N, C-alpha and C positions, 0 to 999 in steps of 0.2 A: 339198173335203170330200165323200167318197164314202159311200154308204150302201147296204147290201144288206138290204132289208126281210125277205126270207125267212130269211136266216141270222140276223138279229137276232131275228126271231120264234122261231127255234129256241133261241137263247140264253135268251130270256126264258121260254120254255116250260120249259126245264130248270131254270132258277132258281125259277120258280113252284112246280114240283113239289118241289124241295128245300125251299123255304120251308114248303110245306104239311106235309111230314114233320117239319120242325123244330118248327113250331107245334103239331102234334099231340103231339109228345113233350114239349113245354114245358108244355102245359096252362095252368094259372093263373099260371105264372111269367112268361108273355109277356102283357103288359098293353097292347100296342099296339092302338089302335082309331081309327076316324075321329074327327077333331077333337082328337086328341092331337098337339100340334105341337112336341114336344121336339126332333125332328130337323129342324125347318124354320127354325131360326135359326142365323145365322153363315154366312159364306161358305165354300164348299167347292169343291174342284177337280173338274172333269168332263173326261173324255177326249174324243177326237175322235168316238168312237162315240156317246157320250152326246149330244154336240153335234149330230151328224147326225140322231139320233133325235128330239131336241127341235126341231130345225129343220123336220123333216118334220111334226111335230105342229103347229107354228105355221103352216105352209103350209096344212095341212088346216083349222085353226081359222079362218084368214083367209077361206077359201072357204065354210065351213059355219056359222061363228058369229063374224062379224066384230066384233060388239060385245064379245064376250069377248076376242078377240085384241087389240082396241084397248085394253081395260082392262089386259091383261097388259103391253102396250107402255108404257102410261102409268106403271105401277108400276115397270117396269124402268128407264125413263128417270129417274124420281124416285130410284130406288135408286142409280143411277150418279151422279146429281147430288149426292146426299148423301154418297156413300162413295168415289168414284173418285179423289179427290185423292191418296191414298196407295197407289193400286193398284200392286202390284209386277209390272207387266207393261206391255204396249203399250196405250196409252190408246184407240186407235181399233179395233184388231183384237180386243182383249180377250185375246190370247195371253199367258199367264203367263210371267214370267221364270224362268230355270233356274239363275241364279247362286246361290251360297250365301247372299248377302245377300237375294236375292228370296225364296228358300225360307224364310229366317228371318222375313222381313217378313210373309209370308202367314200364318204362325202367329198373328200378332197382328192380322190384318186383319179388321175388322168381325166380332167374335166373337158379337155378340148381335142384329144386325139381322135381321128376318124375311126369308125368301127372297121375291123379287118374284113368284114363282109361287103363293105362299100368299095366299089371300083371308082376311084377318084377321077379317072380319066373320062368316064361316062356319066358319073353322078348317079349310078344305079346300084341297087343292092343285088349281089350275086346269089343270095339265098332267099330271095323275096317270098317264094312260095312257102318256105318253112320258117319265116321270120317269127321272133318271139312276140308275146302278147303286148309287151311295152311298145313295140313298133306298130302293132296293128291298131292300137287305140290312140296313138299320138295324133293330135290335131284338133278334133272336136272336143267340146266340153265333157269332162268326165267327173262324176261326183267323187269328192275326196274328203278326208277328215278335216273338218273345218277348224279344229284346234291348231292344226299345223299352219293355218293362215291367219292366226290371231284371234279367232273367235273364242269366247269363253265357254261355250257349250258345243259339244260335238254334234248335237242334232241340228245345228244351224247349217242350212244348205251351203255348200261351197263347191265351186267347179274349177278345175284346172284345164287349160287348153294351150295349144302352141302359141307362143308370143307373137307369131306372125299373123295369126288368125284372130278374127273378132276384135280387131283394133278399134273399131268405131261402133261396136254393138252395145246395146243396153243390157243391163242385168237380166231383164225379162227375155230378151232375144237369146241371150246365152243359155238361160235355163231351158228355153223351148227347144234347143238343139242338143240336149243332153244325149250322149252316147251311153246306152244301157249296156253294161258289161256283165256277161253271165258268170259272175264270180263263184256262185254256188256250184255250178257244173264244173268249172275249172278246178275248184278245190277237190271235187270228187276224183279228178283225174291225176292230181299231183301225187306221185308215188312216194315221195319223201320230202321233208322240209328243207333239205339242203339247197343252196343257191350257188351259182357260179357266174361266169361271164362268157360271151360268145367266143372269144379267142381260144379258150381251152377246149370247147366242144368241137370246133372246126378241126382240131388235131386228133380227136379220139378215133 
């Protein structure tokens, strides 16, 4: 697992700037705020860059705030104890399977459990500074594959956003608030194609 902190910092800086523009355009349509945990439930895939960033964060926490690191490890261990029986991947490395059966199984895997990084007593993420890209882009409209949403042509614009946001926005208003994600730069920094989940990385 390789990690290039300066390049990752560049990626996050670009994304943060894009998010700021999107949020400014959205105004009251974007209701995301601290202690809103809509995006903190259910298992989700993270790539090798997310894993490397999170691993670096846990290494820092173990040195600077060992009590918090230990708490995260306890929650991750409990999360895996409760949910790993049907994990569609390697039980020890945490690497997700890539077969059609594994991909289908993950869609139904732990849809409601809180992320082990979430402190349910405060409603805050304990690894917020090192959170995965999925967490960073949740909320504003993000361009997605339109065919997944029923369109017959993939070049038809489609946008996904948090279901709590943009509840009374028009399609044009949603489009105007698009969050531009630097996918090409992210792809350059992903060291390998494997994916995992947060719980396994918290314990590495």
